[in-house]
mmCIF file of the N, C-alpha and C atoms, coordinates in Angstrom:
data_MODEL
# 
_entry.id   MODEL 
# 
loop_
_atom_site.group_PDB 
_atom_site.id 
_atom_site.type_symbol 
_atom_site.label_atom_id 
_atom_site.label_alt_id 
_atom_site.label_comp_id 
_atom_site.label_asym_id 
_atom_site.label_entity_id 
_atom_site.label_seq_id 
_atom_site.pdbx_PDB_ins_code 
_atom_site.Cartn_x 
_atom_site.Cartn_y 
_atom_site.Cartn_z 
_atom_site.occupancy 
_atom_site.B_iso_or_equiv 
_atom_site.pdbx_formal_charge 
_atom_site.auth_seq_id 
_atom_site.auth_comp_id 
_atom_site.auth_asym_id 
_atom_site.auth_atom_id 
_atom_site.pdbx_PDB_model_num 
ATOM 1   N N  . UNK A 1 1  ? 0.818  -1.153 0.028   1.00 0.00 ? 1  UNK A N  1 
ATOM 2   C CA . UNK A 1 1  ? 0.028  -0.349 -0.052  1.00 0.00 ? 1  UNK A CA 1 
ATOM 3   C C  . UNK A 1 1  ? 0.954  1.988  0.159   1.00 0.00 ? 1  UNK A C  1 
ATOM 4   N N  . UNK A 1 2  ? 0.594  1.506  -1.046  1.00 0.00 ? 2  UNK A N  1 
ATOM 5   C CA . UNK A 1 2  ? 1.393  3.186  -0.612  1.00 0.00 ? 2  UNK A CA 1 
ATOM 6   C C  . UNK A 1 2  ? 0.652  4.563  -0.283  1.00 0.00 ? 2  UNK A C  1 
ATOM 7   N N  . UNK A 1 3  ? 1.683  5.224  0.520   1.00 0.00 ? 3  UNK A N  1 
ATOM 8   C CA . UNK A 1 3  ? 1.350  6.202  1.790   1.00 0.00 ? 3  UNK A CA 1 
ATOM 9   C C  . UNK A 1 3  ? 1.676  7.322  0.925   1.00 0.00 ? 3  UNK A C  1 
ATOM 10  N N  . UNK A 1 4  ? 1.117  8.293  1.008   1.00 0.00 ? 4  UNK A N  1 
ATOM 11  C CA . UNK A 1 4  ? 1.078  10.400 1.263   1.00 0.00 ? 4  UNK A CA 1 
ATOM 12  C C  . UNK A 1 4  ? 3.006  10.470 2.372   1.00 0.00 ? 4  UNK A C  1 
ATOM 13  N N  . UNK A 1 5  ? 4.498  10.789 1.342   1.00 0.00 ? 5  UNK A N  1 
ATOM 14  C CA . UNK A 1 5  ? 5.290  10.422 3.251   1.00 0.00 ? 5  UNK A CA 1 
ATOM 15  C C  . UNK A 1 5  ? 5.013  12.455 3.403   1.00 0.00 ? 5  UNK A C  1 
ATOM 16  N N  . UNK A 1 6  ? 4.442  12.442 3.606   1.00 0.00 ? 6  UNK A N  1 
ATOM 17  C CA . UNK A 1 6  ? 3.449  14.134 4.046   1.00 0.00 ? 6  UNK A CA 1 
ATOM 18  C C  . UNK A 1 6  ? 2.823  13.707 5.213   1.00 0.00 ? 6  UNK A C  1 
ATOM 19  N N  . UNK A 1 7  ? 1.720  13.140 4.519   1.00 0.00 ? 7  UNK A N  1 
ATOM 20  C CA . UNK A 1 7  ? -0.089 12.975 5.696   1.00 0.00 ? 7  UNK A CA 1 
ATOM 21  C C  . UNK A 1 7  ? -0.236 11.723 5.653   1.00 0.00 ? 7  UNK A C  1 
ATOM 22  N N  . UNK A 1 8  ? 0.599  10.667 5.427   1.00 0.00 ? 8  UNK A N  1 
ATOM 23  C CA . UNK A 1 8  ? 0.136  9.487  5.547   1.00 0.00 ? 8  UNK A CA 1 
ATOM 24  C C  . UNK A 1 8  ? -0.822 9.402  4.510   1.00 0.00 ? 8  UNK A C  1 
ATOM 25  N N  . UNK A 1 9  ? -1.863 9.395  4.148   1.00 0.00 ? 9  UNK A N  1 
ATOM 26  C CA . UNK A 1 9  ? -2.856 8.893  3.366   1.00 0.00 ? 9  UNK A CA 1 
ATOM 27  C C  . UNK A 1 9  ? -2.714 8.540  2.910   1.00 0.00 ? 9  UNK A C  1 
ATOM 28  N N  . UNK A 1 10 ? -3.166 7.416  2.576   1.00 0.00 ? 10 UNK A N  1 
ATOM 29  C CA . UNK A 1 10 ? -3.281 5.840  1.584   1.00 0.00 ? 10 UNK A CA 1 
ATOM 30  C C  . UNK A 1 10 ? -3.550 6.740  0.458   1.00 0.00 ? 10 UNK A C  1 
ATOM 31  N N  . UNK A 1 11 ? -2.687 6.775  -1.082  1.00 0.00 ? 11 UNK A N  1 
ATOM 32  C CA . UNK A 1 11 ? -2.723 7.122  -2.060  1.00 0.00 ? 11 UNK A CA 1 
ATOM 33  C C  . UNK A 1 11 ? -3.492 6.645  -2.442  1.00 0.00 ? 11 UNK A C  1 
ATOM 34  N N  . UNK A 1 12 ? -4.594 7.459  -4.416  1.00 0.00 ? 12 UNK A N  1 
ATOM 35  C CA . UNK A 1 12 ? -5.283 6.787  -4.697  1.00 0.00 ? 12 UNK A CA 1 
ATOM 36  C C  . UNK A 1 12 ? -4.861 5.253  -5.790  1.00 0.00 ? 12 UNK A C  1 
ATOM 37  N N  . UNK A 1 13 ? -5.319 5.262  -6.237  1.00 0.00 ? 13 UNK A N  1 
ATOM 38  C CA . UNK A 1 13 ? -4.682 4.267  -8.034  1.00 0.00 ? 13 UNK A CA 1 
ATOM 39  C C  . UNK A 1 13 ? -3.964 4.492  -8.834  1.00 0.00 ? 13 UNK A C  1 
ATOM 40  N N  . UNK A 1 14 ? -4.292 5.962  -9.223  1.00 0.00 ? 14 UNK A N  1 
ATOM 41  C CA . UNK A 1 14 ? -3.435 6.931  -10.263 1.00 0.00 ? 14 UNK A CA 1 
ATOM 42  C C  . UNK A 1 14 ? -2.585 7.079  -9.336  1.00 0.00 ? 14 UNK A C  1 
ATOM 43  N N  . UNK A 1 15 ? -2.230 7.918  -8.236  1.00 0.00 ? 15 UNK A N  1 
ATOM 44  C CA . UNK A 1 15 ? -1.406 8.845  -7.302  1.00 0.00 ? 15 UNK A CA 1 
ATOM 45  C C  . UNK A 1 15 ? -0.230 7.562  -7.361  1.00 0.00 ? 15 UNK A C  1 
ATOM 46  N N  . UNK A 1 16 ? -0.667 6.362  -7.675  1.00 0.00 ? 16 UNK A N  1 
ATOM 47  C CA . UNK A 1 16 ? 0.464  4.574  -7.140  1.00 0.00 ? 16 UNK A CA 1 
ATOM 48  C C  . UNK A 1 16 ? 2.036  5.389  -7.009  1.00 0.00 ? 16 UNK A C  1 
ATOM 49  N N  . UNK A 1 17 ? 1.929  6.136  -9.118  1.00 0.00 ? 17 UNK A N  1 
ATOM 50  C CA . UNK A 1 17 ? 3.676  5.916  -8.581  1.00 0.00 ? 17 UNK A CA 1 
ATOM 51  C C  . UNK A 1 17 ? 4.418  7.273  -7.801  1.00 0.00 ? 17 UNK A C  1 
ATOM 52  N N  . UNK A 1 18 ? 3.504  8.024  -7.413  1.00 0.00 ? 18 UNK A N  1 
ATOM 53  C CA . UNK A 1 18 ? 3.995  8.938  -6.524  1.00 0.00 ? 18 UNK A CA 1 
ATOM 54  C C  . UNK A 1 18 ? 4.448  8.758  -5.469  1.00 0.00 ? 18 UNK A C  1 
ATOM 55  N N  . UNK A 1 19 ? 4.767  10.069 -4.467  1.00 0.00 ? 19 UNK A N  1 
ATOM 56  C CA . UNK A 1 19 ? 5.459  9.881  -3.056  1.00 0.00 ? 19 UNK A CA 1 
ATOM 57  C C  . UNK A 1 19 ? 3.894  10.668 -2.120  1.00 0.00 ? 19 UNK A C  1 
ATOM 58  N N  . UNK A 1 20 ? 3.623  11.612 -2.966  1.00 0.00 ? 20 UNK A N  1 
ATOM 59  C CA . UNK A 1 20 ? 3.141  12.148 -2.232  1.00 0.00 ? 20 UNK A CA 1 
ATOM 60  C C  . UNK A 1 20 ? 1.538  12.321 -2.739  1.00 0.00 ? 20 UNK A C  1 
ATOM 61  N N  . UNK A 1 21 ? 0.629  12.747 -1.765  1.00 0.00 ? 21 UNK A N  1 
ATOM 62  C CA . UNK A 1 21 ? -1.512 12.678 -2.701  1.00 0.00 ? 21 UNK A CA 1 
ATOM 63  C C  . UNK A 1 21 ? -1.640 13.574 -2.762  1.00 0.00 ? 21 UNK A C  1 
ATOM 64  N N  . UNK A 1 22 ? -2.541 14.300 -3.860  1.00 0.00 ? 22 UNK A N  1 
ATOM 65  C CA . UNK A 1 22 ? -2.437 15.099 -4.826  1.00 0.00 ? 22 UNK A CA 1 
ATOM 66  C C  . UNK A 1 22 ? -2.888 16.275 -3.932  1.00 0.00 ? 22 UNK A C  1 
ATOM 67  N N  . UNK A 1 23 ? -3.272 16.140 -2.862  1.00 0.00 ? 23 UNK A N  1 
ATOM 68  C CA . UNK A 1 23 ? -3.370 17.492 -1.020  1.00 0.00 ? 23 UNK A CA 1 
ATOM 69  C C  . UNK A 1 23 ? -2.526 17.968 -1.263  1.00 0.00 ? 23 UNK A C  1 
ATOM 70  N N  . UNK A 1 24 ? -1.470 17.287 -0.734  1.00 0.00 ? 24 UNK A N  1 
ATOM 71  C CA . UNK A 1 24 ? -0.212 17.833 -0.568  1.00 0.00 ? 24 UNK A CA 1 
ATOM 72  C C  . UNK A 1 24 ? 0.313  18.338 -1.321  1.00 0.00 ? 24 UNK A C  1 
ATOM 73  N N  . UNK A 1 25 ? 0.686  17.835 -2.823  1.00 0.00 ? 25 UNK A N  1 
ATOM 74  C CA . UNK A 1 25 ? 1.399  17.941 -3.982  1.00 0.00 ? 25 UNK A CA 1 
ATOM 75  C C  . UNK A 1 25 ? 1.082  19.605 -4.178  1.00 0.00 ? 25 UNK A C  1 
ATOM 76  N N  . UNK A 1 26 ? -0.110 19.753 -3.675  1.00 0.00 ? 26 UNK A N  1 
ATOM 77  C CA . UNK A 1 26 ? -0.813 20.599 -4.676  1.00 0.00 ? 26 UNK A CA 1 
ATOM 78  C C  . UNK A 1 26 ? -0.750 22.071 -3.430  1.00 0.00 ? 26 UNK A C  1 
ATOM 79  N N  . UNK A 1 27 ? 0.057  21.821 -2.847  1.00 0.00 ? 27 UNK A N  1 
ATOM 80  C CA . UNK A 1 27 ? 0.023  22.927 -1.686  1.00 0.00 ? 27 UNK A CA 1 
ATOM 81  C C  . UNK A 1 27 ? 1.507  23.408 -1.953  1.00 0.00 ? 27 UNK A C  1 
ATOM 82  N N  . UNK A 1 28 ? 2.839  22.628 -2.239  1.00 0.00 ? 28 UNK A N  1 
ATOM 83  C CA . UNK A 1 28 ? 3.395  22.182 -2.281  1.00 0.00 ? 28 UNK A CA 1 
ATOM 84  C C  . UNK A 1 28 ? 3.414  23.386 -3.294  1.00 0.00 ? 28 UNK A C  1 
ATOM 85  N N  . UNK A 1 29 ? 2.837  22.831 -4.069  1.00 0.00 ? 29 UNK A N  1 
ATOM 86  C CA . UNK A 1 29 ? 3.103  23.917 -5.926  1.00 0.00 ? 29 UNK A CA 1 
ATOM 87  C C  . UNK A 1 29 ? 2.694  25.557 -5.769  1.00 0.00 ? 29 UNK A C  1 
ATOM 88  N N  . UNK A 1 30 ? 1.929  25.443 -5.148  1.00 0.00 ? 30 UNK A N  1 
ATOM 89  C CA . UNK A 1 30 ? 1.643  26.823 -4.007  1.00 0.00 ? 30 UNK A CA 1 
ATOM 90  C C  . UNK A 1 30 ? 2.727  27.592 -3.595  1.00 0.00 ? 30 UNK A C  1 
ATOM 91  N N  . UNK A 1 31 ? 3.045  26.506 -2.808  1.00 0.00 ? 31 UNK A N  1 
ATOM 92  C CA . UNK A 1 31 ? 4.072  27.484 -2.208  1.00 0.00 ? 31 UNK A CA 1 
ATOM 93  C C  . UNK A 1 31 ? 5.011  28.062 -3.793  1.00 0.00 ? 31 UNK A C  1 
ATOM 94  N N  . UNK A 1 32 ? 5.571  26.559 -4.195  1.00 0.00 ? 32 UNK A N  1 
ATOM 95  C CA . UNK A 1 32 ? 6.581  27.432 -4.680  1.00 0.00 ? 32 UNK A CA 1 
ATOM 96  C C  . UNK A 1 32 ? 6.113  28.573 -5.699  1.00 0.00 ? 32 UNK A C  1 
ATOM 97  N N  . UNK A 1 33 ? 5.271  28.324 -6.068  1.00 0.00 ? 33 UNK A N  1 
ATOM 98  C CA . UNK A 1 33 ? 4.557  29.464 -6.624  1.00 0.00 ? 33 UNK A CA 1 
ATOM 99  C C  . UNK A 1 33 ? 5.041  30.932 -6.598  1.00 0.00 ? 33 UNK A C  1 
ATOM 100 N N  . UNK A 1 34 ? 4.802  31.023 -4.818  1.00 0.00 ? 34 UNK A N  1 
ATOM 101 C CA . UNK A 1 34 ? 4.910  32.648 -3.969  1.00 0.00 ? 34 UNK A CA 1 
ATOM 102 C C  . UNK A 1 34 ? 6.100  32.835 -3.243  1.00 0.00 ? 34 UNK A C  1 
ATOM 103 N N  . UNK A 1 35 ? 6.724  31.768 -3.527  1.00 0.00 ? 35 UNK A N  1 
ATOM 104 C CA . UNK A 1 35 ? 8.200  31.745 -3.094  1.00 0.00 ? 35 UNK A CA 1 
ATOM 105 C C  . UNK A 1 35 ? 9.399  32.610 -4.960  1.00 0.00 ? 35 UNK A C  1 
ATOM 106 N N  . UNK A 1 36 ? 7.957  32.846 -6.189  1.00 0.00 ? 36 UNK A N  1 
ATOM 107 C CA . UNK A 1 36 ? 9.228  32.790 -7.121  1.00 0.00 ? 36 UNK A CA 1 
ATOM 108 C C  . UNK A 1 36 ? 9.459  34.608 -6.662  1.00 0.00 ? 36 UNK A C  1 
# 
């Protein structure tokens, strides 16, 4: 079972090739955009 390395949530089937769930990934992308 694959889980997000940030929040520990179980990843959806289409997220299994990633290490973060879409919510954590989304917030990370926003943080990068703000620091630009």
